[in-house]
C-alpha positions as CSV (number, residue, x, y, z in Angstrom):
1,M,28.8,-4.7,4.4
2,R,30.5,-5.0,7.8
3,A,28.7,-1.7,8.9
4,T,25.4,-2.9,7.6
5,L,25.4,-6.1,9.3
6,G,26.8,-4.6,12.6
7,E,25.0,-1.3,12.8
8,V,22.0,-1.6,10.7
9,L,20.7,-5.1,10.5
10,T,20.6,-5.6,14.2
11,E,18.4,-7.9,16.2
12,Q,16.4,-4.8,17.4
13,A,15.9,-3.6,13.9
14,F,14.6,-7.0,12.8
15,E,12.2,-7.1,15.7
16,H,11.1,-3.7,14.5
17,M,10.8,-4.5,10.9
18,I,9.0,-7.9,11.5
19,A,6.4,-6.2,13.9
20,L,5.7,-3.6,11.2
21,A,5.2,-6.4,8.6
22,T,3.0,-8.1,10.9
23,R,1.0,-5.0,11.5
24,Y,0.8,-4.4,7.6
25,T,-0.4,-8.0,6.9
26,D,-3.0,-7.8,9.7
27,Q,-4.3,-4.6,8.3
28,V,-4.5,-6.0,4.7
29,N,-6.3,-9.2,6.0
30,A,-8.7,-7.0,7.9
31,A,-9.7,-5.1,4.8
32,L,-9.9,-8.2,2.6
33,D,-12.3,-9.9,5.3
34,E,-14.3,-6.5,5.6
35,Y,-14.8,-6.2,1.9
36,G,-15.1,-9.9,1.1
37,V,-12.3,-9.7,-1.3
38,P,-10.8,-13.3,-2.1
39,W,-7.1,-12.4,-2.3
40,S,-4.4,-13.3,0.2
41,I,-1.3,-12.0,1.8
42,S,1.8,-13.8,2.7
43,Q,4.4,-12.5,5.2
44,L,8.0,-13.8,5.6
45,G,9.8,-11.9,8.3
46,A,10.0,-8.3,7.3
47,R,8.5,-8.8,3.8
48,A,4.7,-9.2,3.0
49,E,3.1,-9.5,-0.4
50,Y,-0.5,-9.6,-1.4
51,R,-1.9,-11.6,-4.3
52,F,-5.1,-11.5,-6.1
53,T,-6.1,-15.1,-5.4
54,Y,-7.0,-17.2,-2.4
55,P,-5.4,-19.3,-1.2
56,A,-1.9,-17.7,-1.7
57,P,0.0,-19.4,-4.4
58,K,2.5,-22.0,-3.5
59,T,4.4,-22.4,-6.7
60,G,5.7,-20.0,-9.4
61,T,3.2,-21.5,-11.8
62,E,0.4,-20.8,-9.5
63,A,1.6,-17.3,-8.9
64,M,1.9,-16.6,-12.6
65,H,-1.7,-17.6,-13.1
66,A,-2.9,-15.5,-10.2
67,G,-1.7,-12.3,-11.9
68,D,-4.1,-9.7,-13.1
69,D,-2.6,-6.9,-15.0
70,E,-5.6,-4.6,-14.7
71,L,-5.9,-5.0,-10.8
72,D,-2.0,-4.8,-10.7
73,E,-2.2,-1.4,-12.3
74,F,-5.1,-0.3,-10.4
75,M,-3.6,-0.9,-7.1
76,H,-0.1,0.7,-8.0
77,L,-1.8,3.7,-9.5
78,F,-4.3,4.1,-6.4
79,M,-1.4,3.8,-4.1
80,S,1.1,6.1,-5.9
81,N,-1.6,8.9,-6.7
82,R,-1.8,9.0,-2.8
83,G,1.9,8.9,-2.1
84,V,2.5,5.4,-1.5
85,L,4.9,3.5,-3.9
86,M,4.7,-0.3,-4.0
87,T,7.4,-2.6,-5.3
88,P,7.1,-2.9,-9.2
89,F,5.6,-5.9,-10.8
90,H,3.9,-7.1,-7.6
91,N,2.4,-5.9,-4.4
92,M,5.1,-6.4,-2.0
93,A,6.4,-4.3,0.9
94,L,9.6,-4.8,2.6
95,M,10.0,-3.0,6.0
96,C,13.2,-1.5,6.8
97,P,14.7,-0.2,10.1
98,T,13.5,3.4,9.3
99,T,9.8,2.3,8.3
100,T,7.4,3.8,10.7
101,Q,4.1,2.7,12.1
102,E,2.6,5.8,10.6
103,Q,3.6,4.6,7.1
104,V,2.3,1.2,7.7
105,D,-1.0,2.7,9.0
106,R,-1.3,4.9,6.0
107,H,-1.0,2.0,3.6
108,G,-3.6,0.1,5.7
109,S,-6.1,3.0,5.3
110,L,-5.5,3.4,1.6
111,F,-5.8,-0.4,1.1
112,A,-9.0,-0.3,2.7
113,Q,-10.1,2.7,0.6
114,A,-9.1,0.8,-2.5
115,M,-11.1,-2.3,-1.4
116,A,-14.2,0.0,-0.8
117,E,-13.7,1.5,-4.5
118,L,-13.2,-1.9,-6.1
119,T,-16.3,-3.4,-4.4
120,K,-18.9,-0.7,-4.6
121,A,-21.8,-1.5,-6.7
């Protein structure tokens, strides 16, 4: 644990991780706005999670009611079939010190493609 705290979870690493999570959040918000999808994304430090409701849930009960198994399955399969794995049981990403801007941008591009697929008539 000492090595992790002293060598990995440094101030520089957190700056990197939070910057990537902000980029991730901005890309998701841009796609939601572009396609008029009423979802939300919340960011807390290096963690970001999108939900199938707007505004974002504030309580566990609200989060439970915002769940949509079919949308959840669609998003996880859409992403995993294209090489991006999301956290099971919700659409959360946690940036780590080795996460790259290219990986975040790949998710952003695929997320926009998923929104296009979901909203096409």
